[in-house]
N, C-alpha and C positions, 0 to 999 in steps of 0.2 A: 602902575602897580605890577607886581610880579605875577607870573602865571605858570601853569604846567605842573603844579604839585597838588596831589590829592589830599584833602583833609581827612582826619580820623575822628569819628563820633561814635558813641555808644548810647544805648537807652539807659536811662537812670532806673534804679530799683525803686520800689515804693518808699523805703526810708529816705533815700537820696532825694526823691521827688518832694517828700514832705519838707525837707530842709530847703530845697530850691523854691518851692511855692511860698514859703514863709518870707522870702526876701523882698526887699524894696517896698516895704509897707511902713507906715509911720510907727506902728507899735512894735516893729521888729527891725529897726535900723541897724542894731548890732546883734548879730546872731551867734550863738555858741553851740557847736555840735560836738558832743563827747561820744567817741566811737571806739568800739573794740577793733582789734587788729583785722586787717584785710577787709575793712568796710568798703573800700572803693573811694577813698578821698580824692584821688587824682581825677577820676571821672567827674565827680561832683565839682571839683575846683575848676576844671577846664570849662564846664558848662556855665559856671557862675561868671567866669571872666568873659566868656563870649557874650553873655547877656549884658554885662556891664558895658562892653564896647557898644553894643547896639543902643543901650539907653543913653550913653554919652552922646551918640550921634543924634538921636531923636530929641534930646533936650538941649542940644547945642552947647554942651559943656566945654569950657575953655580947655585947650590942649595943655595948658599949664597944670591941669589937674590930672594926674596919671592914674593908671590902674596897676596895682601891685600884687604879686604873689610873693610871700615872704616865708623863708624857712629859718630855723635857728642859726644856721651858718650858710655862708655863701657857697661853700663847697657842696653842701647838701642840696641847696637850691639848684645849682648847676647840674649836678649829677642826676637828680631824681625827677625834677619837674621841667626843666628847660627843654630837654629833647622832646618830651611829649607836647609841650606847648607849641613848639615849632611845627609839629605835624598837624596841629589841631585846626588852625585857622584856614578857611578857604583861600586859595591863592589870590583870588580877586580882592581880598581884604587887605593884602599887604602892599605897602607903597614901595618898600625896598626889602632886600634880604635882611633877616634878623641879624642884629649886631652881636657878635660873640664877645666883644670887648667889655660891654656892660650888661649883657643879657637883656636886651630890649628890642622892641620892634614897633614900627609905626603902622597902625591899622585904621581902616575905615576912610571915608572921604575927607575927613578933617585931620587925619594923621595923628589920632590919639595914641599916646605912648603906653604900651603894656610892658611892664618891667618885672624881672625876677631878682630878688634881693636876699641877702643874708642879714641877720639881725645881731651878729656878735659884736659889731661896732656901730650900734644904732645911732650914736650921736652924729656920725658922718652922713646920715641920711636926711638930715634936716634941709629944708629948702623948698622943694616943689610942693604943690598941693596934691591932694588925693581925692579921687572920685569913688574909688572902690579899693578895699584892702582885704586880702585873704592871708590870715596868719596860720600857717600849718604847724602841727605839733607844738601848740602854744605852751604846753607844760614845760618844754625844753628851752623856752626863751627866758630872758631875764625880766624880772617883774616890772622894772621901770619903763620898758619900751613903749607901752601903750599910753600911759598918761603923759610921759615926757616928750614923746616924739609923734607917734602915729595919730593919736586923738586930735592934737592941734592941727595936723596937716589935713584932716578931713573937714575942717570947719568952713573953709571958703566955699566949697562946692556942696556943703551939707552931705558929704559922702557917707557911704555905708561900709560895713565891715562884717566879715565872717571869720570866726575863730574855730579851728577844727583840730582834733587830735585825740590821742589816748591819754587818760589821766595818769598822774604820777604823784599821788598824795593830795592832801588838802592844801593846795598852794594858790597862786594867783589865777591859775586856770579854773580852779574850783570856785574862787571868789566871783569871777564873771559869769560862771555857769549859774550860780545862785541868784545873780541879778536878773536872770531870765526866767526864773521859776516863780510860780504863784506863791504868795505868802509875804511875810514881813521883809524878806531880803529883796523883793522885786523892785527894779528901778524902771522908770518909764523909758520906752524905746529899746529895751533889751528882751530877747527871746532866746530860749535854750531848749535843747533836747538831748536825749541819750539813747544810743542804740548798741546792743551787744553785737558780737561778731556773727552769731547765728542769725540775728535779725537782719544783718547786712546782706545775707543771701549769697555771699561769694565763697564761703568755706563750708565744706561738707561736715555733717555731724560726726563722721568717722575721724576726720582730722581734728576736730575740737575734742573728741574723746581722747585722742592720742596726746594732745596738749594737756588735758586734764590729768593724765597719768604721769606727766613729766614735771609739771610746774607745781610749786607749793600753793596752798589754797589762796593766800592773799595775792600772789602774783597772777594766778589764773583769774581771779575776780577782777583785778585791775586791767590785765591785758585783753581778756576775751569777753568780760562782762561790763567793761567800761565803768568800773566802780572806783570812786575816790576813796582809796584806802588810807587810813591814818598810819603814820610812821611812829606814833607815840609808843613808848614801852620797849619791850624786849626785841632785840635785833634778830636773834635766833628763836623766834616764837614757836617754830614747829617742833623744837626739842621739848620733851617732857619726861619727868621721872617715870611716869607709868608706862609710856610707850617706847622710850628711846634707850633705856638702860637694860643691857643684857650682859650677864657674866660670861666672859669668854677668855680663855688663857692662850698664851703664845703656843703656836704650833710650829715646831722647828722644821717641819717638812714642807711648809707653805711659804711663798714669797712674802716679803715685808714691804709695806708702802709707808712712806713718811712725808707728812706735810711740814714745811719748815719756814719759819718767819725769821728773817735776818735782822732781828733787833738785838743790839748788843746787851742790853740790860732790861729784861732777861732775854737770852737766846731761847727760842721756844720751838718745840716740835711735837706733833701728835703721831702716834704709831698705829698702823692699821694692817689688818689681814682680811682677805676676801674669801667669799664662799659662793659657789654657783648653785642656784636652786634647780630642782628638776625641770622647771620651765625654761631654763637657760638664762635667767636673770642673775646679775651679780649683786650680792649683799655684802656690805663692808662693815667691819667691826673695829672700833678703836680699842686696842688692848693696852696701850701705855701712853705716857706723856713724858717729855723730857724738858725740864725748865732749868736753865743754867744762868744764874745771876752774874752780871759783869763778866761775860764770856766772849768767845769769838768762834769763828767757823771751825778752826782746827780742833778746839776742845769739843765742840758739838759732834764733829765727824768721829773723833776718837770714842766718844761716849756711845754713839750709835753702833760702831763696830764692836765695842766691848759687850754691849748688851745683846746684839743680834747677829754678829759675825759667826760664821761656821768655822770651828777650829779643826785643823787638819795638819798633816805632815807632808813635807816635800820629799823628793827622792832621796835626800840625804838624811831624812829622819828629823829635820828641823821643824819645829812647830810653826804653823802659819795660820792666818785668819783670812777667810774668804768672805767677800761682801757683795759678790755679783748678784745675789738674789734680793738685794735691798735696793729699792727704787725711791729716790728722793724727789719730791715735788716742791721746789723752793720758790720764793718770791723772785720773779725774773730780774729784779734789780741786782741780784747777786752776780750777774754777768759783768757788771761794772764796778760794784762795791768791793772794797778790800777791808776786812776786819782783822787781818793779820799783819804782822810787821814785815813779812817777807815780800809784800808787794803783789802777791797772787790774788786773783779775784776769788770771791766766795765760792762760785761754782767750780772753778778749777781746783780749789782745795778739796771739795767734796769728791771730785773725780780722782784725785790723787790717792784717796783711801780705798779705791776700788768700788765706790758707790756708783750706781747708775743714776744719772740726773735727767729728769724729764721736766722741761719747762717750755715757755714760749717767749717770744721776743718782747712781749708787752703784757703787763698784768691786766686782768679784767677790771672793769670799774668796780668800786666797792659795792655799789648797789647790786650789780649783776652777780658778784661773788656771794653776797649775803642771800640773794634770792635763790641761787642754786643750792647753797648749803641748806636752806630751809626745805627745798624740794627733795633733797636726799633724806632728810629726817622725816618728812611727811609730804606726800603729793596731795593734790586736790581730790584725787579719787580715793584717798585713805591709805595709800601704800607707803610703807617705811622701807628704806633701802640702806640706812646707816644707823648703827647702834653703838653705844659707848659702855665700856666696862665700868662697874661701880668703883673700881680701884682708881680710875682717872678723876680724882676728886677736884683738882684744879681746873681741868677742862670742863667738868660739869658746872662748877661755879661760874666759869667764864660764859658758857652757853646760856646760863640762867640770868646772869647779871649784866651782860653787855647790852646796853640800851641806847636809844636815840636821845639826843639833846632835846630839851623841852622846846616845843613849837618848831622843830627842825627835822629835816630828813637826813641829817648828818649824825653818825654815831658819836657817842661820848667816849673818848679815849682816855680820859683823865684817870679812870680807875684801874687801868692796866689790864682790863679784861679782853682787849682786842688781840693780844699776841697769839694766844692759843686758838682763838677763833680764826684769825688770819691764816695760821698754819694749816688748820683743817680745811679752810676754804681753798687754798692753793691745791691741796691734794684732790679734793672732791671735784673742783672745777676742771683742772687740767686732766684728771683721770677720766671723768664721766661726761663732761658737758657735750662733747662731740657725739655722744650716743643718745642724746635727748634733745628736747627743744631748748636751744641755747639762748638764755635770756639776753646775752650780749648781742645777739643778732636781731633782737626785737626792737632795737632802737632806730632802725632805718625808716626813712619816711615813706617808702613805697609800700603802703598798707592798704 
Protein backbone atom coordinates (compact mmCIF):
# COMPACT_ATOMS: atom_id res chain seq x y z
CA UNK A 1 0.00 0.00 0.00
CA UNK A 2 1.09 3.57 -0.59
CA UNK A 3 2.15 5.87 2.20
CA UNK A 4 3.15 9.41 2.99
CA UNK A 5 -0.02 11.35 2.08
CA UNK A 6 -2.19 12.89 4.77
CA UNK A 7 -5.95 12.38 4.50
CA UNK A 8 -8.50 15.17 4.88
CA UNK A 9 -11.58 14.85 7.12
CA UNK A 10 -14.08 17.27 8.58
CA UNK A 11 -16.80 17.00 11.20
CA UNK A 12 -20.31 16.55 9.86
CA UNK A 13 -22.98 19.09 10.74
CA UNK A 14 -26.13 17.92 12.53
CA UNK A 15 -28.18 17.65 9.30
CA UNK A 16 -25.35 15.78 7.59
CA UNK A 17 -25.08 13.45 10.56
CA UNK A 18 -28.82 12.77 10.37
CA UNK A 19 -28.42 11.60 6.79
CA UNK A 20 -25.33 9.60 7.70
CA UNK A 21 -26.93 7.85 10.69
CA UNK A 22 -29.96 6.84 8.63
CA UNK A 23 -27.73 4.74 6.39
CA UNK A 24 -27.25 1.00 6.24
CA UNK A 25 -30.52 0.06 7.84
CA UNK A 26 -33.18 -2.19 6.40
CA UNK A 27 -35.79 0.56 6.40
CA UNK A 28 -33.45 3.04 4.67
CA UNK A 29 -31.57 1.03 2.09
CA UNK A 30 -32.20 3.78 -0.45
CA UNK A 31 -31.81 7.29 0.97
CA UNK A 32 -32.76 10.56 -0.73
CA UNK A 33 -31.37 13.84 0.60
CA UNK A 34 -32.81 17.01 -0.94
CA UNK A 35 -30.57 19.95 -0.03
CA UNK A 36 -30.27 23.67 -0.63
CA UNK A 37 -27.13 25.16 -2.12
CA UNK A 38 -23.85 24.92 -0.23
CA UNK A 39 -25.23 22.25 2.07
CA UNK A 40 -21.91 20.44 2.16
CA UNK A 41 -22.69 17.44 -0.03
CA UNK A 42 -19.04 16.72 -0.73
CA UNK A 43 -18.18 16.23 2.94
CA UNK A 44 -21.24 14.04 3.42
CA UNK A 45 -20.41 11.96 0.37
CA UNK A 46 -16.77 11.33 1.26
CA UNK A 47 -17.75 10.10 4.73
CA UNK A 48 -20.41 7.86 3.19
CA UNK A 49 -17.88 6.29 0.83
CA UNK A 50 -15.37 5.80 3.62
CA UNK A 51 -17.97 3.93 5.66
CA UNK A 52 -18.96 1.83 2.65
CA UNK A 53 -15.35 0.68 2.25
CA UNK A 54 -15.16 -0.23 5.91
CA UNK A 55 -18.42 -2.22 5.73
CA UNK A 56 -17.30 -3.98 2.56
CA UNK A 57 -14.22 -5.18 4.42
CA UNK A 58 -16.14 -6.20 7.54
CA UNK A 59 -18.75 -8.12 5.56
CA UNK A 60 -16.18 -9.60 3.17
CA UNK A 61 -18.05 -8.31 0.14
CA UNK A 62 -16.63 -9.56 -3.15
CA UNK A 63 -14.37 -7.05 -4.88
CA UNK A 64 -16.54 -7.54 -7.96
CA UNK A 65 -19.04 -5.26 -6.22
CA UNK A 66 -17.69 -1.74 -6.43
CA UNK A 67 -18.36 1.53 -4.63
CA UNK A 68 -19.33 4.41 -6.89
CA UNK A 69 -19.73 8.14 -6.79
CA UNK A 70 -21.70 9.35 -9.84
CA UNK A 71 -22.25 12.82 -11.23
CA UNK A 72 -24.47 13.76 -14.18
CA UNK A 73 -21.40 13.92 -16.44
CA UNK A 74 -17.90 12.46 -16.33
CA UNK A 75 -16.37 15.91 -16.64
CA UNK A 76 -18.24 17.13 -13.57
CA UNK A 77 -17.26 14.06 -11.58
CA UNK A 78 -13.60 14.45 -12.47
CA UNK A 79 -13.49 18.17 -11.77
CA UNK A 80 -15.52 18.39 -8.57
CA UNK A 81 -15.24 15.15 -6.62
CA UNK A 82 -12.22 13.19 -7.83
CA UNK A 83 -9.57 15.60 -6.42
CA UNK A 84 -11.27 15.59 -3.02
CA UNK A 85 -11.65 11.83 -2.96
CA UNK A 86 -7.94 11.31 -3.63
CA UNK A 87 -7.09 13.43 -0.59
CA UNK A 88 -9.63 11.78 1.67
CA UNK A 89 -8.50 8.19 2.20
CA UNK A 90 -5.67 7.49 4.65
CA UNK A 91 -2.51 6.52 2.75
CA UNK A 92 -2.50 3.16 4.51
CA UNK A 93 -5.82 2.28 2.83
CA UNK A 94 -4.51 2.62 -0.73
CA UNK A 95 -2.93 -0.34 -2.53
CA UNK A 96 -1.65 1.73 -5.46
CA UNK A 97 -1.83 5.27 -6.67
CA UNK A 98 -5.30 6.37 -7.85
CA UNK A 99 -5.79 5.66 -11.54
CA UNK A 100 -6.43 8.83 -13.52
CA UNK A 101 -7.41 6.91 -16.64
CA UNK A 102 -10.70 5.65 -15.21
CA UNK A 103 -10.93 7.63 -11.93
CA UNK A 104 -10.67 4.62 -9.68
CA UNK A 105 -8.64 3.41 -6.71
CA UNK A 106 -8.17 0.13 -4.84
CA UNK A 107 -8.59 0.46 -1.09
CA UNK A 108 -8.58 -1.70 2.01
CA UNK A 109 -7.03 -5.10 2.62
CA UNK A 110 -9.09 -6.80 -0.11
CA UNK A 111 -8.55 -4.09 -2.75
CA UNK A 112 -12.16 -2.98 -3.08
CA UNK A 113 -12.64 -0.59 -5.98
CA UNK A 114 -13.89 2.94 -5.42
CA UNK A 115 -14.81 4.55 -8.72
CA UNK A 116 -15.96 7.99 -9.89
CA UNK A 117 -18.26 7.93 -12.94
CA UNK A 118 -20.39 10.15 -15.15
CA UNK A 119 -23.93 9.13 -16.07
CA UNK A 120 -24.34 10.83 -19.47
CA UNK A 121 -23.69 7.48 -21.22
CA UNK A 122 -25.04 5.19 -18.54
CA UNK A 123 -25.61 2.18 -20.80
CA UNK A 124 -21.82 1.78 -21.01
CA UNK A 125 -21.64 1.32 -17.23
CA UNK A 126 -23.36 -2.06 -17.18
CA UNK A 127 -21.25 -4.97 -16.04
CA UNK A 128 -19.87 -4.83 -12.50
CA UNK A 129 -21.90 -5.21 -9.35
CA UNK A 130 -22.33 -2.42 -6.81
CA UNK A 131 -22.13 -2.45 -3.04
CA UNK A 132 -22.75 1.26 -2.59
CA UNK A 133 -23.82 4.03 -4.95
CA UNK A 134 -23.93 7.80 -4.47
CA UNK A 135 -25.83 9.78 -7.12
CA UNK A 136 -24.96 13.46 -6.91
CA UNK A 137 -27.25 16.18 -8.32
CA UNK A 138 -29.77 13.51 -9.19
CA UNK A 139 -32.21 15.99 -10.74
CA UNK A 140 -29.65 16.59 -13.51
CA UNK A 141 -29.42 12.91 -14.47
CA UNK A 142 -31.56 11.14 -17.01
CA UNK A 143 -34.67 9.45 -15.56
CA UNK A 144 -33.87 5.94 -16.84
CA UNK A 145 -30.46 5.49 -15.20
CA UNK A 146 -31.76 4.15 -11.87
CA UNK A 147 -34.18 1.45 -13.01
CA UNK A 148 -32.31 0.47 -16.16
CA UNK A 149 -28.75 0.27 -14.85
CA UNK A 150 -27.96 1.16 -11.23
CA UNK A 151 -30.73 -0.71 -9.41
CA UNK A 152 -29.95 -4.10 -11.05
CA UNK A 153 -26.23 -3.64 -10.29
CA UNK A 154 -27.00 -3.39 -6.56
CA UNK A 155 -28.87 -6.69 -6.43
CA UNK A 156 -26.00 -9.19 -6.11
CA UNK A 157 -24.51 -7.66 -2.97
CA UNK A 158 -27.84 -6.23 -1.77
CA UNK A 159 -26.15 -2.86 -1.99
CA UNK A 160 -27.34 0.49 -0.72
CA UNK A 161 -27.68 3.89 -2.40
CA UNK A 162 -27.77 7.58 -1.55
CA UNK A 163 -29.23 10.20 -3.89
CA UNK A 164 -28.38 13.78 -3.06
CA UNK A 165 -28.85 17.16 -4.70
CA UNK A 166 -30.88 20.31 -5.21
CA UNK A 167 -34.36 19.95 -6.75
CA UNK A 168 -35.28 21.07 -10.26
CA UNK A 169 -39.03 20.71 -10.46
CA UNK A 170 -41.32 17.76 -9.89
CA UNK A 171 -39.28 15.21 -11.81
CA UNK A 172 -37.73 11.79 -11.18
CA UNK A 173 -35.80 13.18 -8.20
CA UNK A 174 -39.10 14.27 -6.68
CA UNK A 175 -40.57 10.82 -7.34
CA UNK A 176 -37.91 8.99 -5.33
CA UNK A 177 -38.07 11.64 -2.60
CA UNK A 178 -41.78 10.86 -2.23
CA UNK A 179 -40.95 7.16 -1.85
CA UNK A 180 -39.13 7.97 1.37
CA UNK A 181 -41.85 10.10 2.90
CA UNK A 182 -44.57 8.84 5.20
CA UNK A 183 -47.94 8.45 3.52
CA UNK A 184 -49.44 6.75 0.47
CA UNK A 185 -46.34 7.27 -1.69
CA UNK A 186 -43.96 5.52 0.73
CA UNK A 187 -42.19 2.38 -0.44
CA UNK A 188 -40.44 -0.12 1.77
CA UNK A 189 -36.70 0.44 2.07
CA UNK A 190 -36.82 4.12 1.06
CA UNK A 191 -35.98 7.06 3.35
CA UNK A 192 -35.82 10.75 2.49
CA UNK A 193 -35.21 14.14 4.04
CA UNK A 194 -34.98 17.78 3.03
CA UNK A 195 -32.75 20.57 4.34
CA UNK A 196 -32.56 24.24 3.41
CA UNK A 197 -29.30 26.09 2.90
CA UNK A 198 -29.59 27.85 6.26
CA UNK A 199 -30.22 24.52 8.01
CA UNK A 200 -27.03 23.21 6.40
CA UNK A 201 -25.07 25.67 8.51
CA UNK A 202 -22.44 26.54 5.89
CA UNK A 203 -23.85 29.83 4.58
CA UNK A 204 -24.42 32.99 6.58
CA UNK A 205 -27.82 34.63 6.90
CA UNK A 206 -26.35 37.74 5.25
CA UNK A 207 -25.37 35.75 2.15
CA UNK A 208 -28.82 34.16 1.98
CA UNK A 209 -30.43 37.60 2.29
CA UNK A 210 -28.26 38.74 -0.62
CA UNK A 211 -29.44 35.80 -2.72
CA UNK A 212 -33.05 36.52 -1.79
CA UNK A 213 -32.68 40.07 -3.15
CA UNK A 214 -31.30 38.79 -6.47
CA UNK A 215 -33.27 35.65 -7.31
CA UNK A 216 -36.92 35.41 -8.25
CA UNK A 217 -39.21 33.81 -5.61
CA UNK A 218 -39.50 30.42 -7.24
CA UNK A 219 -35.79 30.09 -7.96
CA UNK A 220 -34.93 31.14 -4.40
CA UNK A 221 -37.29 28.54 -2.95
CA UNK A 222 -35.80 25.88 -5.21
CA UNK A 223 -32.12 26.73 -4.78
CA UNK A 224 -31.98 27.77 -1.13
CA UNK A 225 -35.07 26.22 0.47
CA UNK A 226 -34.81 22.87 -1.35
CA UNK A 227 -38.37 23.16 -2.61
CA UNK A 228 -39.71 21.10 -5.50
CA UNK A 229 -41.21 23.85 -7.63
CA UNK A 230 -43.71 23.06 -10.34
CA UNK A 231 -42.90 24.32 -13.84
CA UNK A 232 -46.56 24.27 -14.82
CA UNK A 233 -48.04 27.47 -16.20
CA UNK A 234 -46.50 30.84 -17.03
CA UNK A 235 -42.77 30.98 -17.82
CA UNK A 236 -42.48 34.66 -16.86
CA UNK A 237 -44.66 34.26 -13.80
CA UNK A 238 -43.04 37.21 -11.97
CA UNK A 239 -44.49 39.63 -14.54
CA UNK A 240 -47.83 41.11 -13.55
CA UNK A 241 -50.14 43.85 -14.84
CA UNK A 242 -50.40 45.46 -11.45
CA UNK A 243 -46.69 45.47 -10.59
CA UNK A 244 -44.72 45.37 -13.84
CA UNK A 245 -46.40 47.92 -16.13
CA UNK A 246 -45.25 51.54 -15.92
CA UNK A 247 -45.71 54.22 -18.54
CA UNK A 248 -42.38 55.67 -19.66
CA UNK A 249 -41.55 57.42 -22.91
CA UNK A 250 -38.33 57.59 -24.87
CA UNK A 251 -35.68 59.92 -23.48
CA UNK A 252 -33.42 61.05 -26.37
CA UNK A 253 -30.73 62.10 -23.90
CA UNK A 254 -30.33 58.59 -22.41
CA UNK A 255 -28.65 55.49 -23.87
CA UNK A 256 -30.79 52.86 -25.55
CA UNK A 257 -30.47 49.12 -24.85
CA UNK A 258 -31.98 46.49 -27.14
CA UNK A 259 -32.51 42.78 -26.70
CA UNK A 260 -32.58 40.96 -30.04
CA UNK A 261 -33.75 37.52 -31.10
CA UNK A 262 -32.34 36.42 -34.46
CA UNK A 263 -35.48 34.69 -35.65
CA UNK A 264 -36.31 35.38 -39.29
CA UNK A 265 -40.08 35.26 -38.91
CA UNK A 266 -40.56 37.36 -36.98
CA UNK A 267 -37.32 39.21 -36.21
CA UNK A 268 -37.97 40.51 -32.68
CA UNK A 269 -36.44 43.16 -30.44
CA UNK A 270 -37.32 44.81 -27.15
CA UNK A 271 -36.12 48.37 -26.46
CA UNK A 272 -35.05 49.55 -22.98
CA UNK A 273 -33.76 52.58 -21.14
CA UNK A 274 -32.31 52.61 -17.67
CA UNK A 275 -32.53 54.81 -14.60
CA UNK A 276 -30.34 54.85 -11.51
CA UNK A 277 -32.07 55.13 -8.14
CA UNK A 278 -30.78 57.29 -5.27
CA UNK A 279 -29.51 54.06 -3.70
CA UNK A 280 -27.33 53.41 -6.74
CA UNK A 281 -29.45 50.56 -8.16
CA UNK A 282 -30.32 50.35 -11.84
CA UNK A 283 -33.97 50.13 -12.85
CA UNK A 284 -34.76 49.35 -16.48
CA UNK A 285 -37.87 50.22 -18.50
CA UNK A 286 -39.06 48.63 -21.73
CA UNK A 287 -40.22 51.56 -23.87
CA UNK A 288 -40.76 49.87 -27.22
CA UNK A 289 -40.86 46.65 -29.20
CA UNK A 290 -39.90 45.92 -32.80
CA UNK A 291 -41.45 42.94 -34.57
CA UNK A 292 -40.62 42.48 -38.28
CA UNK A 293 -42.29 39.51 -40.03
CA UNK A 294 -40.23 37.66 -42.66
CA UNK A 295 -37.25 39.92 -42.15
CA UNK A 296 -33.49 39.86 -41.73
CA UNK A 297 -30.78 41.54 -39.67
CA UNK A 298 -30.22 44.32 -42.19
CA UNK A 299 -33.84 45.38 -42.00
CA UNK A 300 -33.86 45.17 -38.20
CA UNK A 301 -30.68 47.27 -37.90
CA UNK A 302 -32.16 49.90 -40.26
CA UNK A 303 -35.36 50.04 -38.21
CA UNK A 304 -33.43 50.47 -34.95
CA UNK A 305 -31.38 53.33 -36.39
CA UNK A 306 -34.46 55.02 -37.89
CA UNK A 307 -36.29 54.95 -34.59
CA UNK A 308 -33.47 55.73 -32.17
CA UNK A 309 -30.51 57.08 -34.13
CA UNK A 310 -29.39 60.66 -33.41
CA UNK A 311 -29.60 62.87 -36.48
CA UNK A 312 -26.71 65.26 -37.01
CA UNK A 313 -24.68 66.95 -39.74
CA UNK A 314 -21.07 66.35 -40.73
CA UNK A 315 -18.50 69.06 -41.53
CA UNK A 316 -19.89 69.43 -45.03
CA UNK A 317 -23.41 69.93 -43.78
CA UNK A 318 -24.56 66.47 -44.91
CA UNK A 319 -27.16 64.76 -42.74
CA UNK A 320 -25.88 61.80 -40.72
CA UNK A 321 -27.34 59.41 -38.19
CA UNK A 322 -25.31 58.35 -35.17
CA UNK A 323 -26.00 55.09 -33.34
CA UNK A 324 -23.13 54.76 -30.89
CA UNK A 325 -25.48 55.32 -27.92
CA UNK A 326 -27.46 52.19 -28.86
CA UNK A 327 -26.25 48.90 -27.37
CA UNK A 328 -27.67 45.67 -28.77
CA UNK A 329 -27.69 42.43 -26.77
CA UNK A 330 -28.38 39.67 -29.31
CA UNK A 331 -28.50 35.91 -29.31
CA UNK A 332 -24.81 34.81 -29.41
CA UNK A 333 -25.61 32.54 -32.35
CA UNK A 334 -25.54 35.69 -34.46
CA UNK A 335 -21.77 35.44 -34.54
CA UNK A 336 -22.16 32.48 -36.89
CA UNK A 337 -25.58 32.91 -38.49
CA UNK A 338 -26.22 34.80 -41.70
CA UNK A 339 -29.71 36.09 -42.45
CA UNK A 340 -28.57 38.36 -45.28
CA UNK A 341 -27.61 37.49 -48.83
CA UNK A 342 -24.26 39.23 -48.51
CA UNK A 343 -22.65 36.49 -46.46
CA UNK A 344 -21.97 38.67 -43.41
CA UNK A 345 -22.78 37.39 -39.95
CA UNK A 346 -25.73 38.87 -38.11
CA UNK A 347 -23.49 40.49 -35.50
CA UNK A 348 -21.16 42.01 -38.10
CA UNK A 349 -24.21 43.50 -39.83
CA UNK A 350 -25.32 45.17 -36.60
CA UNK A 351 -21.86 46.66 -36.13
CA UNK A 352 -21.82 47.96 -39.69
CA UNK A 353 -24.70 50.28 -38.78
CA UNK A 354 -22.69 51.80 -35.93
CA UNK A 355 -24.50 49.86 -33.24
CA UNK A 356 -22.61 48.68 -30.16
CA UNK A 357 -22.99 44.91 -29.84
CA UNK A 358 -22.68 43.23 -26.43
CA UNK A 359 -22.83 39.46 -26.32
CA UNK A 360 -21.10 36.34 -25.09
CA UNK A 361 -19.63 33.35 -26.83
CA UNK A 362 -22.42 31.09 -25.62
CA UNK A 363 -26.07 31.65 -24.85
CA UNK A 364 -27.25 30.92 -21.31
CA UNK A 365 -29.41 27.87 -20.77
CA UNK A 366 -33.09 28.58 -21.38
CA UNK A 367 -33.95 27.83 -17.75
CA UNK A 368 -31.23 30.16 -16.46
CA UNK A 369 -32.35 32.95 -18.76
CA UNK A 370 -35.99 32.57 -17.73
CA UNK A 371 -35.04 32.46 -14.06
CA UNK A 372 -33.04 35.65 -14.38
CA UNK A 373 -35.78 37.40 -16.32
CA UNK A 374 -38.20 36.53 -13.53
CA UNK A 375 -35.77 37.85 -10.94
CA UNK A 376 -35.66 41.21 -12.74
CA UNK A 377 -39.44 41.48 -12.75
CA UNK A 378 -39.65 40.44 -9.09
CA UNK A 379 -37.07 39.20 -6.57
CA UNK A 380 -37.81 36.93 -3.65
CA UNK A 381 -37.53 39.97 -1.36
CA UNK A 382 -40.28 41.77 -3.30
CA UNK A 383 -38.10 44.16 -5.34
CA UNK A 384 -38.88 44.98 -8.98
CA UNK A 385 -36.06 46.08 -11.27
CA UNK A 386 -37.73 45.82 -14.71
CA UNK A 387 -40.89 47.49 -15.95
CA UNK A 388 -42.77 47.55 -19.26
CA UNK A 389 -44.61 50.38 -20.98
CA UNK A 390 -48.32 49.69 -21.62
CA UNK A 391 -47.64 50.52 -25.29
CA UNK A 392 -45.58 47.30 -25.63
CA UNK A 393 -48.71 45.24 -26.20
CA UNK A 394 -47.13 42.29 -28.01
CA UNK A 395 -44.43 41.97 -25.34
CA UNK A 396 -47.01 42.06 -22.55
CA UNK A 397 -49.01 39.36 -24.33
CA UNK A 398 -45.85 37.24 -24.69
CA UNK A 399 -44.85 37.65 -21.03
CA UNK A 400 -48.32 36.61 -19.95
CA UNK A 401 -48.92 33.73 -22.38
CA UNK A 402 -45.52 32.08 -22.78
CA UNK A 403 -46.03 28.84 -20.83
CA UNK A 404 -44.51 25.45 -20.14
CA UNK A 405 -45.61 22.33 -21.94
CA UNK A 406 -47.97 20.19 -19.89
CA UNK A 407 -46.07 17.91 -17.48
CA UNK A 408 -42.75 19.29 -18.70
CA UNK A 409 -40.07 21.78 -17.74
CA UNK A 410 -39.70 22.79 -21.40
CA UNK A 411 -41.42 25.96 -22.68
CA UNK A 412 -44.10 25.64 -25.34
CA UNK A 413 -42.83 27.54 -28.40
CA UNK A 414 -45.73 26.67 -30.69
CA UNK A 415 -47.60 29.90 -29.98
CA UNK A 416 -44.76 32.19 -31.05
CA UNK A 417 -44.60 33.92 -27.68
CA UNK A 418 -40.97 32.95 -27.18
CA UNK A 419 -39.37 35.49 -29.54
CA UNK A 420 -39.95 38.69 -27.55
CA UNK A 421 -39.31 36.84 -24.30
CA UNK A 422 -35.99 35.58 -25.67
CA UNK A 423 -35.05 39.07 -26.84
CA UNK A 424 -35.73 40.49 -23.38
CA UNK A 425 -33.87 37.62 -21.76
CA UNK A 426 -30.68 38.25 -23.74
CA UNK A 427 -30.64 41.91 -22.73
CA UNK A 428 -31.45 41.33 -19.06
CA UNK A 429 -29.08 38.38 -18.62
CA UNK A 430 -26.10 39.79 -20.49
CA UNK A 431 -26.56 43.25 -19.01
CA UNK A 432 -27.25 42.42 -15.36
CA UNK A 433 -26.42 38.79 -14.51
CA UNK A 434 -22.82 39.53 -13.53
CA UNK A 435 -24.09 42.06 -11.00
CA UNK A 436 -26.29 39.55 -9.18
CA UNK A 437 -26.44 35.91 -8.15
CA UNK A 438 -26.05 34.35 -11.56
CA UNK A 439 -28.40 31.39 -11.95
CA UNK A 440 -26.13 29.87 -14.58
CA UNK A 441 -23.41 29.49 -11.96
CA UNK A 442 -25.70 27.61 -9.58
CA UNK A 443 -25.53 24.42 -11.56
CA UNK A 444 -22.03 23.42 -10.45
CA UNK A 445 -21.78 20.40 -8.20
CA UNK A 446 -19.56 21.92 -5.55
CA UNK A 447 -22.31 22.94 -3.20
